[in-house]
N, C-alpha and C positions, 0 to 999 in steps of 0.2 A: 659352665660354659664361661670362659676367660673373658669378663665384664671390666671395661676400666669405670672407676666410680666418676661421677659428675663433676666432683668436687677438682679431679685430677687435669679437666680437660676443658675445665667452663671456669676463669678463674675469678669472674665476678659473683661463684655461686662458694659459700664458705662450706666447711665439712659440718654436719650436724643441725643446718639449715635448709628450710623448705626451699626449692625450688621453682621459680613461679613464671611459668610461660603466662606469655596476655597478650591480646589485639582482636582484632575482625575476626569473627567468621569469615567475610573476604575480603577480598582487597580489591577498591570498587575503582577508585582514580587517584591517582599523583598526592594530589592534595590531603587526601583522607591519611593515605598512608607516612606523609610526613606528620601532619597534625599528631595523630597514635603516637609514632617514636617518637617527636619529642616530649609531648605528657610523659609516657610511660617513662622514658630516658631519665624524668627528674623522679618517678614516683619510688614506690617503697619496694624496692629487692627486685624488681623484674631481670630476669635474665636473657631472656628469650623472649624475641617478637614474635606471634605469629600470623599469618593470613591465611588464607584461601584461592591457591591462584587457577587453580582444574578443581571444577566442584560439583563432583559425583552426587548426579540427583535421582531422586524416587520415579521423579516423572520428566517428561521430555515439556519443551518448551518453558524450563524453569531454567532460574539466573544460573548458569553454569560456569561462572568466573571470568576474569578478563583474557584468562592465558597467559601465553609467553607475553604478552601487551604488556604484561603487571610486571616483570619479571626486574626491569632497571629503576621502577619507583621502590621498590625494596632493596636494592644495591646500594641503592643514592638514599637513601633513610639511614642503612646502617653505616653507611660511612660517615654523613652529619651527626648521627648520634651516636655511636659509638655499640649499639649492640644489637646483633647478628636476628637476622628473620632467619624464621624457620618456615618450610611448607609442605604442603602435603605431595607426595608422587603417587599415581596409579599406575605406574609400566614402565618401560624401561626409555622410553623418549623424553618421558617428565626427567627422568633421572637427570640424562646428559643434556638437555634443556638447561636446567637449574645449576648444574654442577659449570655449563660453562660462561651462567651470564653470573657468576661468582656465588651465589647462593649453598653454604657450607652444612647445612641443619636439613632434613629432610626428615617429616615421616611418612609411615604406612598406616590409611583410614583406614576404618572397619569394616567398608567395603569392598576393600583392596585385601584384609587380610583374611576375610574370610574363602578367599580363593587360594589353592596354595600352586597355582599355575601363572598367575600375576607377583605373586609374593616370590616364585623363583624370579622370574623375567627382570626383575627390580633387582635383587639379588646377583644375577648375574650381571645385570649393566654397572652393581657398586662393586665389581672386582675388582682390586687394587688400592682403592680407595679408602682414607684414612680419618671420618666422617661420624659423625652423629647422630645415629638414627634412631627415630623413637617407632612404638607397635601398638600400634589401639590394639585394643581384643577384639575379634570378629565378630559380627552380627549378632550370631547364634552363639546362648551357652556354651561354649564347647573349648571344655580346658584345651586339649590335647590340640584344637584348631590352633590356637592363641601359640604354644609352646612352639608347635612345628613353623608356622610362621617367624617367632624370634629365631627358632634354630638355624633357619636357610637366611635369613639375614648376617648371622653370624659366620654362618659357612661361609659367606664371603667373605670375611676376614674383618667385619666390622664388630669390633668390640669396645667402642662408645654406642653403648645401649642401651634405651631403656623402654619400660610400658610402660603403655599409658588404658588406666579403666577408664570406659568411657559408657560402659551400661549396654543392657544387651535389648535387642528387640523382642515385643509381645506383641501378641494375637490381644488378651486379653486390657482391658482398661484399669489403667492403675494411675494414681498421685502423681508419677512421673513418665517423663517421656519416652525413658528407658528404664530399664530393672536393673538398679544396682548390684542385686546380685554379688553381696562384700563378699559371701563367701571363696568365688572363682581367682579370684586376685588375692586373697588371704592364702590360697594350695596354692597358687604360681611363687608367691613370696615366701611360702614356706619349703617348695621345691627347691628354689634358687634363689636363697637368702642374699647373694651378692647381687641381684636386681632389683636396681630402683625404680618403684611404681609412681607415677601419676595418675591422678585423679582429674577427671574431665567434669566437670560439677554442669559446666551449660549444658552437655549433650543428657546427661544423666534428667536432672530438673526438668530442663528442657522450659523452664519459666525465671523469671529474674526472681521473683519471690520465694523461692525454693531452693536458689543458690550457694545461701549462707551454711542452709541446715546440711546440704550435701557436704559442701567443702568440708563444714566443720566434722563431720562423721570421717571424712577421708583422712583429720588429723586426728583426730582421736583414735585411728584402729593403726594408728603407725607411718601412715604410706609418707611420699619422699616430696611431693609438691602437688603443684597445681599446672592444668592447663586452662585458661579461664578466659571467655570472648567478651572482648568491652569493644566500642562504637561510640564515633562521637556522637550518633545522633540513632539512638538503635530501634525506636518504633520507626526512622526511614532507611533502616539494612535491608541488601537486596538478597540478604537470605538469612534464615533463623532470627528476625526480629526481636522476638519473644524471650530467646535466653541469651540475649548477652547484656550485660551491665553497658552503662551511659559511662565512658570515660572519664565525666565529670566527677565519678562515683567511685573510680576505683581504690582509690587509696583507704577510701573509709571505709568498703570491703574486707579488704586487706588488713587493716588495723582490727576488724572486730572479732577477728580469726584469734582462735587461741592456739598455738603452737603445743604439743607434748614432746616430753624428755620422755624418751628410751626406757630411761633407764634409775632406780630410783640414787640419791647420794646420799645419804644416811643411813648406820649401820640399826638404828635402832628398827627404823620403818624396813627394812630389805629383810630381816629376821623375821618381823608381824608376817612379811609376804610368804619368808620362806614355810612360815606353822600353817598359812592358811594353805596352803598349797598342796603340804604335807594331811589335813584332813582331806582336801579333795582329791588326794591318791586311791585317801582309804576309802572313801565315801566309793570312787570309782570301780574297784576295785569290788567291794558290795553290790555293785549295781553290776558288775561282769558276772558274779555266783549266781545271783538272783537271776539272771538273762540264761547263763547256762543250763539252771534248776528246771526255770521252765519250759527251755526246749526241748527239756530231755524228758518233759510234760507231753509236749506236742508231738513230737516222737509217739510212745504211746496211743496215745487218741488217732496219731495214723495208722500206726496198727491195727489198732482196734476197728477203722474205720475198713481197712482193706480187707480184714476178714471178716465183715457183715457186711461189703460191697456198697458202703456208703460212699457217697461224692466227699474232695477232699474240702473243696468252699462251700462252704456254707452262711450264705448269704445274712441269712436272719441272725446268726451268730455274732458274725463281726459287724452288723449291725451294733446291735446291744452292747459288744466291748467297746466301739469307738462313742459310742453314747456314754455308756457309763466312765471312761476314761474319762473323759470330756469334763462328766458333770465333776467329777470327783474333785479335776483339773481346778475347776471355775472355782468351788468352796474354796480351797486352797490359795487361790489368788495368782493363777500359775497360766501363761499364755497361748492359746490354744492354739496357734498357727504348730507350737510345739510341740505338744503332746500329740495331735493327729499327724504331724510328718516322722515324732519315733514313731507311735505306734504302727502307721505306714510301713514302714521299713519290717518292723517285727512280724507285722503280717505275710509281707512277702518273704521273709524268711521260713516262716513258719508255712506255708502255702511251699516252696520249694521244698521245705526237709518233708513232709507229708507223703509229697509229689512225689518223691526218692524214695520211701518205707513202699506202699504203694508200687512201685516199680520192679523193686528188686522179692516183694511179693506173688507177684506175675511171672516173674523170669526162674524163681525156683519153685 
């Protein structure tokens, strides 16, 4: 994808510095919007103001935003205080109304990016426009669905394109409101290095006491900025009160975050890194050789099972393996989740390999 860097279309954004998008979850009144805009205009490097105008909600009878009525408030605020507003759009009508009102920065939300029909409708409405569009990940952890949404918007001619990681819905109870699944945005960044990615700690954390650790994790992993919800009186907010920072605390929140540089500056440190990476490369080759040898033995076992009419999957053997590897790993101070996930993948590959052996025996 041919993407224009943020620093080339957002004059206030310095190259190499994180992009900060901040504002309330929802636009609730003109007074609220003007107050937020005035405070954040004087704040630490806020580049765009955010506010929900149309709010897709899980349940009916929830506050679904002020709608078109709120657009003049945002336009007035951006004219008075000089920082553009960005809003969420969920269909072509939203796009047209926002553009007609004078809003020139849009984002596609998680509840919309999950639906290719909705994304395509938005893309069609954007055809011929030269505006920035941010695309949040879909609700479910599906990288290809996220890429598809980005590609549809890009195909409409939008080159000022940014991704936003806001976490993924899960039925399981967990610490965060939405599971971070950091490996997914990392893979997106690996696939499209030119695509800048912001982290939305508000929607990942779901609680203001967890926002700092999520935002810092985003910077530690090398993502390009934040989209943070802040409100003059968060406990009285009409939507998502628990995840919004008090406006008066926003500067301290940003100041407490440590940004990281992407590269080492001195040659000695760089040489040390090269040496350590070479060690990792050698260890990885050893792991691959051992894995190759293990799979060869697995294939022999599959052949033996096929000859004697024994089932491929042996539950008790699998339980013994995973318990033994976890116990060994714990003694070595290794992470349970890592070992469990690695051996689960090895076990799946072993089952596939032995099944192939059995099928070949049946065909011969």
